[in-house]
N, C-alpha and C positions, 0 to 999 in steps of 0.2 A: 455064483448066480445072484443077480440083483433083480428081484421080482419087478416085472413090468418095465425094466430098463435095458438089461442086457447081461453080458458076461464080462467080468473084469479079470485080467491076469496080472500077477505081480511077477516081474522078471528081474533077475540079477545076471548080468553078463559082462564080458570084457570086450571093449572095443579096441581093435588093432588099427593103427595108422596104415592106410593103404600104401603110402610112399615109403614109410620108415617102419618096417615090420617089427622093429625092436621097441617101438613106442606104443604103449597100451594105457588105457584108463578103465577103471571100473565104472559101471553104469547100473543104476536101478531104474526101472520103468514100470508104470502101470498103463495097461492098454484096455480100453473099454470098447467092446463091440456091441453096438446097439441092436436090440431085438427087431427082427422082421424087416427093417428098412435097409436094403442093400445100397441105397444111394447116399447114405451118411458115412463119411470116413470115420474110422475108429478114433476115439479120443486118446491122446498119448500125453502122459506127463512123465518127465524123466529128470534124473539128477546124475551129473558126472562128478567123479572124484578125481580131480586133476584136470590137466589140459593136454590135448594133442599138440604136436609141433606146429609152429607158425608157418603158414605157406605164403606169406606176403611176398617174399622175394620171387618165388616161382610164379605166383599169380601175376606179378608185375612184368616179368620177362615174357610170359605168354601173351598178356594184354598188349604190350608194346609190339611184339612180333606180329600179332594179328592186325593191329591198327596200322602198321607200316606196310602191309601187303598192298600191291598195286591193284590186284583183282581180288574179289571176295573169295574166301576159302570154299572149296567144294571137295568133298571126299566121299568114298563109298567103302562098304565092307570092312568095318573096324570092329573087332579084330578080323583078320583075314581067315580063310578056310582052315588055316593051321593054328589059329589062336594067337597069332602075332599082332602086336600093335607097334607100329614104328615110333621111335622116340618123338618125332615131331607131331605125331597124332595123339600121343599120350594125354596131353591136357584136354584135347577135344573129347577123348574117350572119358576122362574123369569128369568133365562137365556134364556129359550125357548121363553118366552113372549117378551123379548127385541129383540132376533134374528128374531122372527116371525114378529115383527114390520118392520124390513127391507124388508122381503119377501112381506108383505102386501103393503108397499110403492111402491116397484118395480112393483107390479102387479095390482095396483089400477087404476080405471077409475072413471069418475064422476058417474057412475051407479053401483058401487060396494060398499059394506061395509063389510069388512072381520073382523073376530075376532077369536083369538085362542080359540078353544073349548077344546082340550085335547092333551096331549102327549100320543100317542098310545104306543110308544117305544122310549127309549133312551139307547144308548150304548156308553160308553166311549171308545175312540180309544187310544191305547198305543202310546206314543210319546217319543222321546229321548231329546227333548228340554224342555223349561220351560212352554210352553203353555199346556192348557188342550184342548182336542178335543172331541166333542160329535157328534154322528150321531143320529139325531132325525127323527122320523116319527110322524108328527103332523096332527091334524085334524083342518082345518080352516072352520069356519061357515061363509058362505056368506049370510049375513042377508037379502039382497034384494030377492034373489032367494030361500032362505032357503036350499041351497045346502051345504052338508058337503064334503069338499075336502081334500083328503089325500095329504100331501106335505112332501117331504123329504128335510132335510137341514143338512148340515155339518157346525158346529160352532166351531171356535177357540176362546179361552178366556184366558186372563191373567189379574189379577187385576190392573196392571200398564198400560196395553195396550188396554183394553176394549174388545168389542165383534166384531167378524168378521164372517160373513156368507161367507164361501169359496165356497159353492156349494149348489144349491137348485133346485128342480124340482117338478112340479105338477105330481102327480101319478094318475094312473087309479082309477076310483071310487071303484073298488073292489081289491085294492092293497093288496098283501099278508101282513099279519100282522106277 
């Protein structure tokens, strides 16, 4: 406890590469949850010991595949009701997973535990620059309350510039699908 500021946690954990389960790195982090104001994202400072595998080749393959589509990508229910993600949708799912991490961080408190449950809908947005833009409607599972929360997020991505969530908003429970 830090008087008048909040509560700080010191964490030591092992990060596992999502694509290559045999690749791990040690991580230490300090997370500060601010007192009283739930509209302030926790402060996070972290250090990695080592590096995860480089994804440049896979990123470029996905980028070029999406850029070469004649019509913008549209998909629903990723993963499907059996938990399956088709190989061609795996990069779309991973992009949502990374972007939802930002949304989760920005909306976390000491009393929440969010997890991406499903992409209800994703639509690629046509752009005239080199970025790819996707409009996602995702479902976040709040593990403590067991609530399923619809959340809209707009994501920009380019393999050389990374992921940026440009807009996000919690949706009503019965948001139109």
